[in-house]
C-alpha positions as CSV (number, residue, x, y, z in Angstrom):
1,X,0.2,0.6,0.2
2,X,1.1,2.7,-0.7
3,X,1.5,6.1,1.8
4,X,-0.9,7.8,3.0
5,X,-1.3,12.0,1.5
6,X,-2.3,14.4,4.2
7,X,-4.8,14.9,2.8
8,X,-6.5,11.9,2.5
9,X,-5.0,12.1,6.4
10,X,-7.4,15.3,6.6
11,X,-9.9,13.4,5.0
12,X,-10.3,10.1,7.3
13,X,-9.4,13.2,10.6
14,X,-12.9,14.6,9.3
15,X,-14.6,11.4,8.3
16,X,-14.5,9.8,12.5
17,X,-15.0,13.7,13.6
18,X,-11.5,14.0,14.6
19,X,-9.9,17.4,14.4
20,X,-5.9,17.9,12.9
21,X,-4.9,21.6,13.2
22,X,-2.2,22.1,10.5
23,X,0.0,21.9,12.7
24,X,0.3,18.3,13.7
25,X,-1.2,16.9,10.7
26,X,2.5,16.3,9.7
27,X,2.8,13.5,12.6
28,X,-0.2,12.4,12.3
29,X,0.2,11.4,8.9
30,X,3.4,9.9,10.0
31,X,2.6,8.5,12.1
32,X,-0.6,6.4,10.8
33,X,1.8,5.7,7.7
34,X,4.3,3.9,10.7
35,X,1.6,2.4,11.2
36,X,0.1,1.1,8.6
37,X,2.8,0.4,7.3
38,X,3.6,-1.8,10.8
39,X,0.5,-4.3,10.7
40,X,1.5,-4.9,6.7
41,X,4.8,-6.9,7.7
42,X,2.6,-8.8,10.2
43,X,1.8,-12.3,9.4
44,X,0.5,-15.4,11.6
45,X,1.8,-18.4,9.8
46,X,-1.6,-20.7,11.6
47,X,-4.5,-18.2,11.2
48,X,-5.6,-19.6,8.1
49,X,-5.9,-22.9,9.3
50,X,-7.7,-22.2,13.8
51,X,-11.6,-22.5,14.0
52,X,-12.9,-19.5,15.2
53,X,-14.3,-19.5,18.6
54,X,-17.4,-17.7,19.4
55,X,-16.8,-14.4,21.9
56,X,-19.3,-14.1,24.4
57,X,-18.9,-10.6,26.5
58,X,-17.4,-11.0,30.2
59,X,-20.8,-9.4,30.9
60,X,-22.4,-12.0,30.1
61,X,-20.2,-14.5,31.8
62,X,-19.9,-13.1,34.4
63,X,-23.8,-12.5,34.4
64,X,-24.6,-16.8,35.1
């Protein structure tokens, strides 16, 4: 994936209801791109072979 631009990050922030000042936009863009790059490198070799388990919120478990 190519790096997000300042304009794309500004649009994403606005869509999420976040206010990012012009002074912070460069830093936020850099950090977001570094985070995405790190996530893209993450692999789990057996992930496709694991059967998903149902999830029960802790509130449901504690009520029993």
